[in-house]
Structure formats: structure tokens, C-alpha cells
N, C-alpha and C positions, 0 to 999 in steps of 0.2 A: 784517461778521460772520466769526467764526473760519472757519468751513465755506468762506467766499468767499475768505478770505485763503490758505488751504491750495490751494484748486484753482489760484491764480494762481502756485504754485510746483510746477516740473517734476517735483520727486523724489515728488510726491503725485498726480499727474495720472492715473499708471495705476490709482490705488483710487478716485480719484472722479469721479462723474458732473457736468459744470460746470451743467448746468440742472437747478432744481428741479422737483418733480413735485406734482400732487395725485391722490388716490384717490378715487373716488367714494363708497366707503364709510366714509371718515375725516371728521371733522370739517373742511368746506371752507376755515376760517381757517389751516388749517396746510397748509404746503408741505415736502416733503421733498426731502432730497439722498440720492443714493446713493453707499455706499461697498463698493466690490468687494473680493473675495479676503480676505473676513474670515468668521469663524465663531465658533464656542465649542466649548468642551470638555465632554462629557456626563461628569460628575466620577463619577457611579455607575457607568456602564457601564465607565469608565475604571479604578478600583478594580476592579472585578469581572475584568476583563481582567488587570490587572496582577498581582494575587493568584492568577489561576490559572497565570500564568507562571512565578512564583516557588515555586508548589507542584509544578509539574513538574519544576523545576530543584531541587526539595528543599533549597530555601531560605528557606521559611517555616514558623515555627511560630505557632498560636494557642493560647497557654496563659497562665497565670498568670506575670508578671514578677516574680522575686525578686531585688531588687538582691545582685549578687556583687561584692565588692572585687577579686577577681582576674580578672574579665572587664570588657572595655569596653563601657560603654552610651552609646547616644546617644539622647537624649530628643527625639523628634519629637511631642510631645504635645499641639500647639496649645493650645487654650483651656484644657486640664487642666493644663497647666503652674502654673495658681493653685495646684493642690494640691499641688505639688513642693517639699517644703522645702529642696532644694538650690538652687534656682532663686532669685535676688533678687527681693522682692516687687515692687520699682521697675522692673520690666523692660517690663511689659505695662500698655498701656491698651485693654483690650477693647472692642468694638463688637457689638452685637446686631444682626442683619440677619434681615429677614423677607419671604417672598416670598407670592403665592397663586398658586393651580393653578385656573385658570378653563377652563368647557368651553362652545362653543358650536359649532353646525354651520356657519354662514354669517356672514361671510365667509370662505372659505378663504385662509389666510395663510402662506405658503411662505417666511418672510423675517423678519429681526428689524425692530422697529420700536424705536427710542429717542425718547423725548420726556421727558427728565426721569425717568421710569420707562420700563422695557422690556418689550417684549411679545414672548416667544419661544415659537415652536412647538414642540411636543414629540411630536408624534403624536397619532392617534385623537383629533381635534379637542379637544385639551387644550392650553392653553398656559399659560406661566409668566408673570407679572406682577411686576417687583420692581424696585428693592429698598428697604429701610429701612436708617436708621443710626442706632442708638441707644446712646450711651456711659452712660445714667441705669441703666436696670434690665436687669442682664445675667443673663438667666435663660432658660430655654426653653418659657416660657409665651407662647402665642398673645396678642397685644396688640391690643385691640379699636381704639385709635387709628391702630396702622400699618396695620391692616385697610382703616379707612375712608380714611386717606392714599393708599394704593395704588387704592383703587376710585375715589378723585377724580381721579388722574392718568391712568388708565384710562378714565374718562368723558369727559376732556376731549376725546379723539380719537373715542370710539368712540358707536356709535348704535346697536348691537344688542344682542339679548338674550342673556343668559350666565348661567350658575350657576358658583357657586363651590365646587370640589371638596375644596380643603385650604388650610390656611396652614402653611407650614413656617418652621422657625427655625433659625438657624446663627449660632455666634458667631466673629467675626473676631479673630484673635490677633495684635494688631498691638503692635509694640514702640512705646515713648515716643517715639521719635525717628524712627518710620516706617521705619527700617533692620532688615534681617533679624538674627536673633541667632544668632551661630555661634559656636561653639569650646568650649574645655575649662572644666569646673566644677571639678573635682578630678582627681587622677592618672589614673582611669579612667573619668570620665564627663564627656560632651561633650553638647551642645544643638544642635539644628537646628530654627528655629521664627522667630516672629517676623514672618510673610510678609503676614499680612491678607489681603485679597481678591486679592493680586496672585502668590498661591503659584503659579499655573499658568504665568504668564510669567517667573517667577523662578527658580522651584527647578531648573529644568534646569541652568541656568547656576552657579546657587549649589551646587549637587550637587556638580557637576566640580571646583569652586574648593574645596569643603569635603573632597573625597577626595584632592586633591593636598597639602593640608594634613595630613591624616590620615595619608597614606601616604609623602609625599615631604618632609614638614616645611617646606612652602611658607608664607610670609610670609600672615597673616590680617589685612587691614585694621583699625584701631582703630574706622572706622564701622560695622562689623559684627561685630566681635570683643565676646562678652559680658562681657570684662574691663572693658569701658567701664561697665557697672553695678556693679562691685564698690568 
């Protein structure tokens, strides 16, 4: 197993508990390995805080954007790049993802469980269950098959009562070659997109790289440059 191989490597040992465990409230056929010093980014809270930060710095405006050829524009529009005529139509291979918000009182879970699908506690006895991956029907409509798939994965390990609170949808802006899409579209227009579900991990690194490209004329590798799609 991959987990057991990782445990044997010294560089992983501080993050992995070597012994598997069972939990009395989880289907007994499953054993789990612990991964330490990991977590998740609450994107809704992060966006709220970062927008407030930029507002305090007087660096944010929420208004209708009108293209101005005399000003530099950087498109960071995610899925909505498919509506942007400046961006080549062959850049993206979008993927729809869905999660469920479930509610239950017991058992109380204060850690993330991953068994093909994840169980993520978000407070107030609410849990996220996710996620799906669909390239066929790219829309923001809840899909019954997606809901049933997530429930089937959840019920594989659970044996407790719950209720469905919500079904949420997002679209991953994945590039055709799975590399980010950065660079110049025309004289004053740029793009910063194509990160898919890895945006939280990749954006800090590529933001600095992109900034040096803009301000210091640093080289932008062909693997991430939008020029590869022209």
C-alpha cells in the first residue's frame, strides 16, 4: 500500500502515524492511518478576510469592469474565462465538482476523514462530503447522480442518522495540459488562471513568479505561458 511505503521513508515519518486504527463509530471493515500537521483552507472565510484587508488598504473596487486599452488588465476569472473572447477557446477543460452539506449530532468528529470521498467538519454539527468530478455537464445545477454517489461513499463508512442540508456546485478551471495559464494576451492584457483544484497550493508560488514577470521582465516558462495555446 502507498501509505505503508510512505511510513517507511524518513522524510514522511513526522507526518504519518505508523499503525492503523479503527473507530467504533465507523464501519469496522475499514482501518485508518493518521496524517499529522495537515488541514484545509476555509476559502469563504479567507476571501472575506482578504477583501477586507484590500479595502482597508484602499486597493479594492467592486464595480463594473470596462476594458480600457490604456490600462493593464489581468484576467483572473476562473470558469468565466469561457465567456472571454480574448482567451483562446482551446485553453481549458473545465470540470464540475459537487459536495453535500450534512448534519448530524453524533458522533462528534473533529478531524478530516478521507475514504475516496472526504468528510470535513465545519462546525455546528455540519460536515462537508465531497467531491465529484464531472467533465460532461458543465453547469451550476445540482445533479442527482452526484448526490447519490456522495451518499454511497459516505454510507460505506457511516452507520449513523443524518440529514442533507445543501448540495453545492463549483467549476474547476483546469487547463488542457493541467498546468497554470499565465502571461500576456495582448499589449496590456494578461491572464492568471488554470489552477483547477490546486489553486490554494499553487497560487502563492505562481503569484510571486507572475509578479516578477510583470515588473522585472523575468522569463515565464513555456509550460505555463499562455503562448502555448496561440
